[in-house]
DSSP file (Angstrom, degrees, kcal/mol; ACC not computed):
  #  RESIDUE AA STRUCTURE BP1 BP2  ACC     N-H-->O    O-->H-N    N-H-->O    O-->H-N    TCO  KAPPA ALPHA  PHI   PSI    X-CA   Y-CA   Z-CA
    1    1 A M     >        0   0    0      0, 0.0     4,-1.9     0, 0.0     5,-0.2   0.000 360.0 360.0 360.0 -47.5  -19.3  107.3  129.0
    2    2 A K  H  >  +     0   0    0      1,-0.2     4,-2.5     2,-0.2     5,-0.2   0.869 360.0  53.8 -68.7 -35.2  -18.6  108.7  125.5
    3    3 A T  H  > S+     0   0    0      1,-0.2     4,-2.5     2,-0.2    -1,-0.2   0.856 107.1  52.2 -67.6 -32.3  -22.2  108.4  124.4
    4    4 A V  H  > S+     0   0    0      2,-0.2     4,-2.3     1,-0.2    -2,-0.2   0.924 111.1  46.3 -67.5 -43.3  -23.3  110.4  127.5
    5    5 A K  H  X S+     0   0    0     -4,-1.9     4,-2.4     2,-0.2    -2,-0.2   0.907 113.6  49.2 -64.0 -41.2  -20.9  113.2  126.7
    6    6 A M  H  X S+     0   0    0     -4,-2.5     4,-2.6     2,-0.2    -2,-0.2   0.915 110.5  50.1 -65.5 -42.0  -21.9  113.2  123.1
    7    7 A N  H  X S+     0   0    0     -4,-2.5     4,-2.3     2,-0.2    -1,-0.2   0.893 110.6  50.5 -63.2 -39.1  -25.6  113.3  124.0
    8    8 A N  H  X S+     0   0    0     -4,-2.3     4,-2.3     2,-0.2    -2,-0.2   0.911 111.1  48.4 -64.1 -41.5  -24.9  116.2  126.4
    9    9 A L  H  X S+     0   0    0     -4,-2.4     4,-2.4     2,-0.2    -2,-0.2   0.899 110.7  51.0 -64.2 -40.6  -23.1  118.0  123.5
   10   10 A F  H  X S+     0   0    0     -4,-2.6     4,-2.2     2,-0.2    -2,-0.2   0.911 110.3  49.6 -63.0 -41.5  -26.0  117.3  121.2
   11   11 A A  H  X S+     0   0    0     -4,-2.3     4,-1.7     2,-0.2    -2,-0.2   0.913 111.8  47.7 -64.4 -42.5  -28.5  118.7  123.7
   12   12 A V  H  X S+     0   0    0     -4,-2.3     4,-1.6     1,-0.2    -1,-0.2   0.899 111.4  51.5 -64.9 -39.5  -26.4  121.8  124.2
   13   13 A A  H  < S+     0   0    0     -4,-2.4    -2,-0.2     1,-0.2    -1,-0.2   0.869 107.7  52.3 -66.2 -36.4  -26.1  122.3  120.5
   14   14 A R  H  < S+     0   0    0     -4,-2.2    -1,-0.2     1,-0.2    -2,-0.2   0.867 112.3  45.5 -67.8 -34.4  -29.8  122.0  120.0
   15   15 A R  H  < S+     0   0    0     -4,-1.7    -1,-0.2    -5,-0.2    -2,-0.2   0.759  94.5  94.8 -78.3 -25.5  -30.5  124.7  122.6
   16   16 A D     <  -     0   0    0     -4,-1.6     2,-0.3    -5,-0.2    -3,-0.0  -0.392  66.4-145.3 -70.7 142.1  -27.8  127.0  121.3
   17   17 A T        -     0   0    0     -2,-0.1    -2,-0.1     1,-0.0     3,-0.1  -0.783  20.5-106.4-107.4 153.6  -29.0  129.7  118.8
   18   18 A A        -     0   0    0     -2,-0.3     2,-0.1     1,-0.1    -1,-0.0  -0.506  40.2-106.8 -75.8 144.0  -27.1  131.0  115.9
   19   19 A P        -     0   0    0      0, 0.0     2,-0.6     0, 0.0    -1,-0.1  -0.400  32.3-113.1 -70.0 148.9  -25.6  134.5  116.3
   20   20 A V        +     0   0    0     -2,-0.1     2,-0.5    -3,-0.1    -3,-0.0  -0.734  40.0 177.0 -85.7 120.6  -27.3  137.3  114.4
   21   21 A V        -     0   0    0     -2,-0.6     2,-0.6    -3,-0.0    -3,-0.0  -0.988  12.6-171.3-128.5 124.0  -24.9  138.6  111.7
   22   22 A D        +     0   0    0     -2,-0.5     4,-0.2     1,-0.1     3,-0.1  -0.922  18.1 158.7-117.5 106.5  -26.0  141.3  109.2
   23   23 A V     >  +     0   0    0     -2,-0.6     4,-2.4     1,-0.1     5,-0.2   0.371  48.0  98.8-106.0   3.1  -23.5  141.8  106.5
   24   24 A A  H  > S+     0   0    0      1,-0.2     4,-2.8     2,-0.2     5,-0.2   0.897  81.8  51.1 -60.6 -42.0  -25.8  143.4  104.0
   25   25 A D  H  > S+     0   0    0      1,-0.2     4,-2.1     2,-0.2    -1,-0.2   0.918 112.3  45.2 -64.0 -42.7  -24.7  147.0  104.8
   26   26 A S  H  > S+     0   0    0     -4,-0.2     4,-2.0     2,-0.2    -1,-0.2   0.885 114.3  49.0 -69.4 -36.1  -21.0  146.2  104.4
   27   27 A V  H  X S+     0   0    0     -4,-2.4     4,-2.4     2,-0.2    -2,-0.2   0.929 111.7  48.6 -68.1 -43.8  -21.5  144.3  101.2
   28   28 A L  H  X S+     0   0    0     -4,-2.8     4,-2.2    -5,-0.2    -2,-0.2   0.879 109.8  53.0 -63.5 -36.6  -23.7  147.1   99.8
   29   29 A A  H  X S+     0   0    0     -4,-2.1     4,-1.3    -5,-0.2    -1,-0.2   0.909 109.6  48.3 -64.7 -40.9  -21.0  149.6  100.8
   30   30 A L  H  X S+     0   0    0     -4,-2.0     4,-0.9     1,-0.2     5,-0.3   0.899 113.2  47.7 -65.4 -39.5  -18.3  147.6   99.0
   31   31 A L  H  < S+     0   0    0     -4,-2.4     3,-0.2     1,-0.2    -2,-0.2   0.850 108.4  55.1 -70.0 -32.5  -20.5  147.3   95.9
   32   32 A A  H  < S+     0   0    0     -4,-2.2    -1,-0.2     1,-0.2    -2,-0.2   0.777  96.6  65.4 -72.0 -25.9  -21.3  151.0   95.9
   33   33 A E  H  < S-     0   0    0     -4,-1.3    -1,-0.2    -3,-0.2    -2,-0.2   0.911  75.8-172.4 -63.3 -41.8  -17.6  152.0   95.9
   34   34 A R     <  +     0   0    0     -4,-0.9    -3,-0.1    -3,-0.2    -1,-0.1   0.844  17.2 163.6  51.3  41.2  -17.1  150.5   92.4
   35   35 A R        -     0   0    0     -5,-0.3     2,-0.2     1,-0.0    -1,-0.2  -0.760  41.7-115.8 -87.5 133.2  -13.4  151.0   92.5
   36   36 A P        -     0   0    0      0, 0.0     2,-0.1     0, 0.0    -1,-0.0  -0.463  29.3-140.8 -70.4 133.9  -11.6  149.0   89.8
   37   37 A S     >  -     0   0    0     -2,-0.2     4,-1.7     1,-0.1     5,-0.2  -0.389  23.2-107.0 -87.9 171.1   -9.4  146.3   91.2
   38   38 A V  H  > S+     0   0    0      1,-0.2     4,-2.4     2,-0.2     5,-0.2   0.877 118.7  55.3 -65.9 -37.6   -6.0  145.4   89.8
   39   39 A S  H  > S+     0   0    0      1,-0.2     4,-2.7     2,-0.2    -1,-0.2   0.855 105.2  52.7 -67.3 -33.4   -7.3  142.1   88.5
   40   40 A V  H  > S+     0   0    0      2,-0.2     4,-2.4     1,-0.2    -1,-0.2   0.931 111.4  45.8 -66.7 -44.1  -10.0  143.9   86.5
   41   41 A A  H  X S+     0   0    0     -4,-1.7     4,-2.2     2,-0.2    -2,-0.2   0.896 113.9  49.3 -64.8 -39.6   -7.5  146.1   84.9
   42   42 A L  H  X S+     0   0    0     -4,-2.4     4,-2.4     2,-0.2    -2,-0.2   0.924 111.6  48.4 -65.6 -43.9   -5.2  143.2   84.2
   43   43 A N  H  X S+     0   0    0     -4,-2.7     4,-2.2     1,-0.2    -2,-0.2   0.884 110.4  52.1 -63.4 -38.2   -8.1  141.2   82.6
   44   44 A R  H  X S+     0   0    0     -4,-2.4     4,-2.1     2,-0.2    -1,-0.2   0.915 111.2  46.1 -65.4 -42.1   -9.1  144.1   80.5
   45   45 A S  H  X S+     0   0    0     -4,-2.2     4,-2.2     1,-0.2    -2,-0.2   0.890 112.6  50.3 -69.0 -37.2   -5.6  144.6   79.1
   46   46 A L  H  X S+     0   0    0     -4,-2.4     4,-2.4     2,-0.2    -1,-0.2   0.868 108.2  54.6 -66.4 -35.0   -5.2  140.9   78.5
   47   47 A F  H  X S+     0   0    0     -4,-2.2     4,-2.2     2,-0.2    -2,-0.2   0.943 110.5  44.4 -61.7 -48.0   -8.6  140.9   76.6
   48   48 A W  H  X S+     0   0    0     -4,-2.1     4,-2.3     1,-0.2    -2,-0.2   0.870 112.6  52.2 -67.2 -35.5   -7.4  143.7   74.3
   49   49 A M  H  X S+     0   0    0     -4,-2.2     4,-2.4     2,-0.2    -1,-0.2   0.906 110.6  47.8 -66.5 -39.8   -4.1  142.0   73.8
   50   50 A S  H  X S+     0   0    0     -4,-2.4     4,-2.0     2,-0.2    -2,-0.2   0.873 110.7  51.6 -68.7 -35.4   -5.8  138.7   72.8
   51   51 A M  H  X S+     0   0    0     -4,-2.2     4,-2.2     2,-0.2    -2,-0.2   0.917 111.2  47.8 -65.1 -42.0   -8.2  140.5   70.5
   52   52 A A  H  X S+     0   0    0     -4,-2.3     4,-2.4     1,-0.2    -2,-0.2   0.917 112.5  48.0 -65.4 -42.9   -5.2  142.2   68.7
   53   53 A S  H  X S+     0   0    0     -4,-2.4     4,-2.3     1,-0.2    -1,-0.2   0.850 110.7  52.4 -69.0 -30.9   -3.3  138.9   68.4
   54   54 A S  H  X S+     0   0    0     -4,-2.0     4,-2.2     2,-0.2    -1,-0.2   0.906 110.0  48.3 -67.9 -40.3   -6.4  137.2   67.1
   55   55 A A  H  X S+     0   0    0     -4,-2.2     4,-2.0     2,-0.2    -2,-0.2   0.915 112.5  48.2 -65.4 -41.8   -6.8  139.9   64.4
   56   56 A I  H  X S+     0   0    0     -4,-2.4     4,-2.2     1,-0.2    -2,-0.2   0.909 111.2  50.9 -63.9 -41.6   -3.2  139.7   63.5
   57   57 A A  H  X S+     0   0    0     -4,-2.3     4,-2.4     1,-0.2    -2,-0.2   0.888 108.5  52.0 -63.9 -38.4   -3.4  135.9   63.2
   58   58 A A  H  X S+     0   0    0     -4,-2.2     4,-2.3     1,-0.2    -1,-0.2   0.897 109.5  49.8 -64.8 -39.3   -6.5  136.2   61.0
   59   59 A C  H  X S+     0   0    0     -4,-2.0     4,-2.6     2,-0.2    -2,-0.2   0.899 110.7  49.7 -64.1 -40.3   -4.6  138.5   58.7
   60   60 A I  H  X S+     0   0    0     -4,-2.2     4,-2.5     2,-0.2    -2,-0.2   0.910 110.9  49.0 -65.7 -41.6   -1.7  136.1   58.5
   61   61 A V  H  X S+     0   0    0     -4,-2.4     4,-2.3     2,-0.2    -2,-0.2   0.911 112.0  49.2 -64.3 -41.4   -4.0  133.2   57.7
   62   62 A L  H  X S+     0   0    0     -4,-2.3     4,-2.4     2,-0.2    -2,-0.2   0.919 112.0  47.9 -63.0 -43.8   -5.7  135.3   55.0
   63   63 A A  H  X S+     0   0    0     -4,-2.6     4,-2.6     1,-0.2    -2,-0.2   0.899 111.9  50.0 -64.7 -40.0   -2.3  136.3   53.5
   64   64 A A  H  X S+     0   0    0     -4,-2.5     4,-2.4     2,-0.2    -1,-0.2   0.896 110.9  49.6 -64.8 -39.3   -1.1  132.7   53.6
   65   65 A F  H  X S+     0   0    0     -4,-2.3     4,-2.3     2,-0.2    -2,-0.2   0.925 112.5  46.4 -65.8 -43.9   -4.3  131.5   51.9
   66   66 A V  H  X S+     0   0    0     -4,-2.4     4,-2.3     2,-0.2    -2,-0.2   0.917 113.6  49.1 -64.5 -42.5   -4.0  134.1   49.1
   67   67 A T  H  X S+     0   0    0     -4,-2.6     4,-2.6     1,-0.2     5,-0.2   0.903 110.9  50.2 -63.0 -41.2   -0.3  133.3   48.6
   68   68 A K  H  X S+     0   0    0     -4,-2.4     4,-2.6     1,-0.2    -1,-0.2   0.905 110.1  50.3 -64.0 -41.2   -1.1  129.6   48.4
   69   69 A Q  H  X S+     0   0    0     -4,-2.3     4,-1.4     2,-0.2    -2,-0.2   0.914 112.7  46.1 -64.2 -41.7   -3.8  130.2   45.8
   70   70 A Q  H  X S+     0   0    0     -4,-2.3     4,-1.3     1,-0.2    -2,-0.2   0.911 116.1  45.0 -67.3 -41.7   -1.5  132.4   43.7
   71   71 A N  H  X S+     0   0    0     -4,-2.6     4,-2.3     1,-0.2    -2,-0.2   0.839 108.1  56.9 -72.5 -32.4    1.4  129.8   44.0
   72   72 A S  H  X S+     0   0    0     -4,-2.6     4,-2.5    -5,-0.2    -1,-0.2   0.845 102.8  55.6 -70.1 -30.1   -0.8  126.9   43.3
   73   73 A D  H  X S+     0   0    0     -4,-1.4     4,-2.1     2,-0.2    -1,-0.2   0.918 109.2  47.0 -64.3 -41.9   -1.9  128.4   40.0
   74   74 A A  H  X S+     0   0    0     -4,-1.3     4,-2.1     2,-0.2    -2,-0.2   0.903 112.3  49.6 -65.8 -40.5    1.7  128.7   38.9
   75   75 A V  H  X S+     0   0    0     -4,-2.3     4,-2.6     1,-0.2    -2,-0.2   0.905 109.4  52.1 -65.3 -40.2    2.4  125.1   40.0
   76   76 A N  H  X S+     0   0    0     -4,-2.5     4,-2.6     1,-0.2    -1,-0.2   0.896 108.0  51.7 -62.6 -39.4   -0.7  123.9   38.1
   77   77 A E  H  X S+     0   0    0     -4,-2.1     4,-2.2     2,-0.2    -1,-0.2   0.919 110.7  47.9 -63.0 -42.5    0.5  125.7   35.0
   78   78 A I  H  X S+     0   0    0     -4,-2.1     4,-2.6     2,-0.2    -2,-0.2   0.919 112.4  49.0 -64.5 -43.4    3.9  124.0   35.3
   79   79 A L  H  X S+     0   0    0     -4,-2.6     4,-2.6     1,-0.2    -2,-0.2   0.897 110.8  49.9 -64.5 -39.6    2.3  120.6   35.8
   80   80 A N  H  X S+     0   0    0     -4,-2.6     4,-2.2     2,-0.2    -1,-0.2   0.897 111.1  49.8 -65.2 -38.6    0.1  121.0   32.8
   81   81 A M  H  X S+     0   0    0     -4,-2.2     4,-2.3     2,-0.2    -2,-0.2   0.917 112.4  46.9 -64.9 -43.3    3.1  122.0   30.7
   82   82 A V  H  X S+     0   0    0     -4,-2.6     4,-2.4     1,-0.2    -2,-0.2   0.911 112.5  50.1 -65.3 -40.8    5.0  119.0   31.8
   83   83 A A  H  X S+     0   0    0     -4,-2.6     4,-1.1     2,-0.2    -1,-0.2   0.878 110.3  50.1 -65.4 -36.2    2.0  116.7   31.2
   84   84 A W  H  < S+     0   0    0     -4,-2.2     3,-0.3     2,-0.2    -2,-0.2   0.906 112.4  47.1 -67.3 -40.4    1.6  118.2   27.7
   85   85 A V  H  < S+     0   0    0     -4,-2.3    -2,-0.2     1,-0.2    -1,-0.2   0.878 108.9  55.5 -67.0 -36.8    5.3  117.6   26.9
   86   86 A A  H  <        0   0    0     -4,-2.4    -1,-0.2     1,-0.3    -2,-0.2   0.758 360.0 360.0 -69.6 -23.6    5.0  114.0   28.3
   87   87 A Q     <        0   0    0     -4,-1.1    -1,-0.3    -3,-0.3    -2,-0.2   0.507 360.0 360.0 -75.8 360.0    2.2  113.2   25.9
């Protein structure tokens, strides 16, 4: 019984045609509007904020490296003086 119903449904599905849907005009109209959405504006502001924080982080790393280099020279001088005294 169920196989007969299924076969009938399959036959009806084979005879059925797909509806004609043309969405090209509506899609082109949406693309032609080119109005910025809220997410685009939000992404743009987040992009600039991340660029600014990356630049600030690079400056901090550069300052830390320069400070470390200057302080390590002083530490090396102290260690050399202590080593000279220890000899």
